[in-house]
C-alpha positions in Angstrom: 180.6 47.2 88.6 180.4 44.1 86.1 178.9 44.1 83.2 176.1 41.7 84.4 174.4 41.8 87.6 171.7 39.0 88.2 168.7 40.7 87.3 170.5 41.3 84.0 171.8 37.7 82.9 168.5 36.9 84.3 166.7 39.2 81.5 169.2 37.2 79.1 168.2 34.3 79.7 164.6 34.7 79.6 164.8 35.9 76.5 165.9 33.7 74.5 163.1 33.5 72.2 163.8 30.4 70.4 164.1 28.4 73.8 160.4 30.2 75.3 158.7 29.7 71.4 160.2 25.5 71.4 159.1 24.9 75.1 155.7 26.8 74.3 155.1 24.6 70.9 155.9 21.7 72.4 153.4 22.1 75.6 150.8 23.1 73.0 151.3 20.0 70.5 150.9 17.4 74.0 148.2 19.1 74.7 146.4 19.0 71.6 147.3 15.5 71.2 145.7 14.7 73.5 142.8 16.3 73.2 142.7 14.4 69.8 142.8 10.9 71.5 139.9 11.9 74.4 141.8 9.9 77.3 142.0 10.6 81.0 145.6 8.2 79.9 146.7 10.9 77.2 146.1 13.5 79.1 147.9 11.7 82.7 150.7 11.4 79.6 150.4 15.3 78.8 151.0 16.4 82.0 154.3 14.6 82.4 155.3 15.1 79.6 154.2 18.7 80.2 155.8 18.5 83.4 159.4 17.8 81.4 159.4 20.2 79.1 159.1 22.7 81.5 162.1 21.1 84.1 163.9 20.8 80.4 163.6 24.3 80.3 164.2 25.3 83.7 167.0 23.6 83.8 168.6 25.2 80.5 167.4 29.0 81.4 168.9 28.0 85.2 172.5 27.4 83.5 172.0 30.3 80.9 171.2 32.0 83.7 174.3 30.8 86.3 177.2 31.4 82.6 175.7 35.0 82.3 175.8 36.5 85.3 178.6 37.7 87.2 178.1 37.0 90.9 
């Protein structure tokens, strides 16, 4: 039996609290800035930046998961 199955590797990849906190703080900061400006363009830009933050988090977590798993 391998040491890291797919499920345990996924849990390990998702447990990186620094990556999770950075993504969450980035999202909150972007949408707070958009609320401060208050225009439709600011919310649109916040949505684009928020999507980019989410995609970076998703790719980094996926890379971490694949590198930890022993399929």
